[in-house]
C-alpha positions as CSV (number, residue, x, y, z in Angstrom):
1,M,50.7,176.4,115.3
2,N,50.6,176.5,119.1
3,P,48.9,179.3,121.1
4,T,52.2,180.9,122.0
5,M,53.1,181.3,118.4
6,N,49.7,182.8,117.6
7,H,50.1,185.3,120.5
8,H,53.6,186.2,119.4
9,V,52.5,186.9,115.8
10,G,49.4,188.8,116.8
11,R,51.2,191.1,119.2
12,L,53.9,191.9,116.7
13,A,51.5,192.5,113.9
14,L,49.5,195.0,115.9
15,A,52.6,196.7,117.2
16,V,54.0,197.2,113.7
17,L,50.7,198.6,112.3
18,L,50.4,201.0,115.2
19,V,54.0,202.1,114.9
20,L,54.0,202.4,111.1
21,S,50.6,203.8,110.5
22,P,51.9,207.4,110.1
23,V,53.9,206.2,107.1
24,A,50.7,205.5,105.2
25,L,49.7,209.1,105.6
26,V,52.7,210.6,103.9
27,G,51.6,212.2,100.6
28,C,48.0,211.3,101.2
29,N,45.4,213.6,99.7
30,R,42.5,213.6,102.2
31,M,40.1,214.9,99.6
32,N,40.4,211.7,97.7
33,G,39.6,209.5,100.8
34,P,41.8,206.9,102.4
35,T,44.6,205.2,100.5
36,P,44.6,201.4,100.0
37,T,47.2,201.1,102.7
38,E,45.0,203.0,105.2
39,M,42.0,200.9,104.2
40,A,44.1,197.7,104.8
41,Q,45.1,198.9,108.2
42,T,41.6,199.7,109.2
43,H,40.3,196.3,108.0
44,Y,43.1,194.4,109.7
45,Q,42.6,196.1,113.0
46,R,38.9,195.2,112.8
47,G,39.7,191.6,112.1
48,D,38.4,191.7,108.5
49,Y,41.5,189.9,107.1
50,A,40.1,189.1,103.7
51,R,39.4,192.8,102.9
52,A,42.7,193.8,104.5
53,Q,44.6,191.5,102.2
54,T,42.7,192.8,99.1
55,A,43.5,196.4,100.0
56,A,47.1,195.7,101.0
57,A,47.7,193.7,97.8
58,R,46.4,196.6,95.7
59,A,48.7,199.0,97.6
60,A,51.7,196.6,97.2
61,A,51.3,196.6,93.5
62,T,51.3,200.4,93.2
63,A,53.1,201.9,96.2
64,G,56.8,202.6,96.5
65,G,59.4,202.8,99.2
66,T,58.4,202.2,102.8
67,Q,54.7,202.2,101.9
68,R,55.3,199.3,99.5
69,D,57.1,197.3,102.3
70,L,54.3,198.1,104.7
71,A,51.7,197.0,102.2
72,H,53.5,193.7,101.6
73,Y,53.7,193.1,105.3
74,M,50.0,193.8,105.8
75,A,49.1,191.6,102.9
76,G,51.2,188.8,104.3
77,M,49.9,189.1,107.8
78,S,46.3,189.1,106.5
79,A,46.9,186.0,104.5
80,Y,48.5,184.4,107.5
81,R,45.4,185.1,109.6
82,L,43.4,183.4,106.8
83,N,45.7,180.4,107.1
84,N,46.9,181.0,103.5
85,Y,50.6,180.3,104.3
86,P,52.0,180.3,100.7
87,T,50.5,183.7,100.0
88,A,51.6,185.0,103.3
89,A,55.1,183.8,102.7
90,R,55.2,185.4,99.2
91,Y,54.3,188.9,100.6
92,L,56.4,188.7,103.7
93,S,59.4,187.6,101.6
94,V,59.4,191.2,100.3
95,A,58.8,192.9,103.6
96,V,61.8,191.1,105.3
97,N,64.2,193.2,103.2
98,S,62.6,196.6,104.3
99,R,64.9,199.4,105.3
100,D,62.6,199.9,108.2
101,E,64.2,197.6,110.8
102,A,61.1,197.2,113.0
103,L,59.0,196.1,110.0
104,A,61.7,193.9,108.7
105,A,62.2,192.2,112.1
106,D,58.5,191.4,112.5
107,A,58.2,190.2,109.0
108,R,61.1,187.9,109.5
109,S,59.6,186.5,112.8
110,T,56.3,185.7,111.1
111,L,57.9,184.2,108.0
112,G,60.1,182.1,110.2
113,L,57.1,180.8,112.1
114,I,55.3,180.0,108.7
115,Y,58.4,178.1,107.6
116,S,58.3,176.1,110.8
117,T,54.6,175.3,110.3
118,Q,55.5,174.1,106.8
119,G,58.2,171.8,108.1
120,R,60.9,174.0,106.4
121,Y,63.1,174.0,109.5
122,E,66.3,175.1,107.9
123,A,64.7,178.2,106.4
124,A,62.8,178.8,109.7
125,A,65.9,178.8,111.8
126,N,67.8,181.1,109.4
127,M,64.9,183.6,109.2
128,L,64.3,183.6,113.0
129,L,68.0,184.2,113.7
130,R,67.9,187.1,111.3
131,S,64.9,188.4,113.1
132,A,66.6,188.1,116.5
133,D,69.5,190.3,115.2
134,L,67.0,193.2,114.8
135,H,64.8,192.6,117.8
136,T,65.3,193.5,121.4
137,G,63.8,192.3,124.7
138,E,60.9,189.8,124.6
139,D,60.7,189.8,120.8
140,R,64.3,188.8,120.6
141,A,63.7,186.1,123.2
142,Q,60.8,184.7,121.2
143,A,62.8,184.7,117.9
144,Y,65.7,182.9,119.5
145,F,63.4,180.4,121.2
146,Y,61.6,179.4,117.9
147,A,65.0,179.3,116.1
148,G,66.2,176.9,118.8
149,V,63.1,174.7,118.4
150,A,63.7,174.6,114.6
151,Q,67.4,173.7,115.1
152,Q,66.4,170.9,117.4
153,K,64.1,169.4,114.7
154,L,67.1,169.5,112.4
155,G,69.2,167.6,114.9
156,R,71.6,170.5,115.4
157,W,71.7,170.2,119.2
158,P,74.7,172.4,120.1
159,Q,73.3,175.3,117.9
160,A,69.9,174.8,119.4
161,R,71.2,175.0,122.9
162,T,73.0,178.3,122.1
163,S,69.8,179.8,120.7
164,L,67.7,178.6,123.7
165,I,70.2,180.1,126.1
166,L,70.2,183.4,124.2
167,S,66.4,183.3,124.5
168,Q,66.7,182.6,128.2
169,R,69.0,185.6,128.7
170,S,66.6,187.9,126.8
171,T,63.4,187.2,128.6
172,R,61.7,187.8,132.0
173,D,58.6,185.9,130.9
174,Q,58.2,183.0,133.3
175,S,56.1,181.0,130.9
176,L,58.7,181.3,128.2
177,I,61.5,180.4,130.7
178,Q,59.6,177.3,131.5
179,Q,59.3,176.3,127.8
180,I,63.0,177.0,127.3
181,N,63.9,174.8,130.2
182,Q,61.7,172.0,128.8
183,H,63.4,172.3,125.4
184,L,66.9,172.4,126.9
185,A,66.1,168.9,128.3
186,V,65.2,167.5,124.8
187,T,67.6,164.9,123.4
188,G,65.7,163.6,120.4
189,Y,62.3,162.3,119.2
190,T,60.2,159.2,119.4
191,I,56.8,158.0,118.0
192,Q,54.2,157.7,120.7
193,V,51.4,155.3,119.9
194,G,49.5,155.4,123.2
195,A,49.2,156.6,126.8
196,F,47.6,154.4,129.4
197,A,46.7,154.7,133.1
198,N,46.7,150.9,133.2
199,R,50.1,149.3,132.9
200,T,48.7,146.0,131.5
201,N,47.0,147.8,128.7
202,A,50.3,149.6,127.9
203,D,52.2,146.3,127.9
204,N,49.7,144.7,125.6
205,T,49.9,147.6,123.2
206,A,53.7,147.5,123.2
207,R,53.7,143.8,122.3
208,A,51.2,144.5,119.5
209,Y,53.5,147.1,118.0
210,A,56.7,145.3,118.5
211,S,56.2,143.1,115.4
212,K,55.2,146.1,113.3
213,A,58.3,148.0,114.4
214,S,60.6,145.1,113.8
215,R,59.3,144.5,110.3
216,A,59.8,148.2,109.5
217,G,63.2,148.4,111.1
218,L,62.1,151.1,113.6
219,G,63.9,150.0,116.8
220,S,62.5,149.0,120.1
221,V,59.0,149.6,121.5
222,L,59.2,150.8,125.1
223,V,56.7,151.5,127.9
224,T,57.8,154.7,129.7
225,P,56.1,155.7,133.0
226,S,55.3,159.5,133.1
227,T,52.8,161.9,134.6
228,D,50.1,163.9,133.0
229,S,49.3,167.6,133.5
230,V,47.6,167.0,136.8
231,G,50.2,164.6,138.2
232,R,48.5,161.2,137.4
233,V,50.7,158.3,136.4
234,V,50.5,157.4,132.7
235,N,52.4,154.7,130.8
236,L,53.6,155.9,127.4
237,V,54.1,153.4,124.6
238,Q,56.8,154.7,122.3
239,V,58.5,153.4,119.2
240,G,62.2,154.1,118.4
241,R,64.6,156.9,119.1
242,Y,65.4,159.5,116.4
243,A,67.9,162.4,116.3
244,T,65.8,164.6,113.9
245,F,62.1,165.3,113.6
246,N,62.2,164.4,109.9
247,A,63.7,160.9,110.7
248,A,60.9,160.4,113.2
249,N,58.3,161.5,110.6
250,T,59.7,159.1,108.1
251,A,59.5,156.3,110.7
252,R,56.0,157.1,111.5
253,A,55.0,156.8,107.9
254,K,56.6,153.4,107.8
255,L,54.7,152.4,110.9
256,G,51.5,153.2,109.1
257,D,49.6,154.5,112.2
258,R,47.8,157.8,111.6
259,G,47.1,158.2,115.3
260,A,50.7,158.1,116.3
261,V,52.3,161.3,117.3
262,I,55.9,162.5,117.3
263,V,57.0,163.7,120.8
264,P,60.3,165.0,122.1
265,L,62.5,162.8,124.4
266,Q,63.8,164.5,127.5
267,R,66.6,163.5,129.8
């Protein structure tokens, strides 16, 4: 998961906890101490996600109504922070149907990002678009952006373009606008096996991979000049051209090179 995703999830999680924290107080008997929901909130805000998940799971099993939804959300977010994506998805799958639209929207955003991390791009795109329906402003822009990225990985280029343009129209964040423009230029995927400052080294590597690619039926091996983050010329050695991320992933497996990476192609 990239840093932008982590920032997005963290901001939403904290916002929801702050907005919804009064819910946990309804019906609370202060003489009996804090409820499991309150304890989960406290642990989460302190960064103690293991205790937060335990407390929230206890509340999710006993609470009703909005408190139950909030408890599932917090259990899911805590599991997410612990990199336990299956557990996080299980709890968030309940929270996404909450009658509280703010909670449901944020649960959908996080669940969509989890699906993307798991390579479940169909489910990710659907969940993120459902999230965008409930969000406004920058949160809507983020949801549309990640939905567009998931649609690109599915090879659904017209739908992806629509989602990215909707994201562009919803944001004033210049860093997000830059990412959107980069993704609007994406046309497919390739397998990158090396990046060299020296063109001779790049050509030698391309020749070495050409026979492998031919035997595996993966298409041409090309050396593509590019620039790195500081403007230096690099020569990228890339194998094949693919319309979907999964097709590129399958081809990489056939190539048998664990160091190869899948990168987007841009016009």
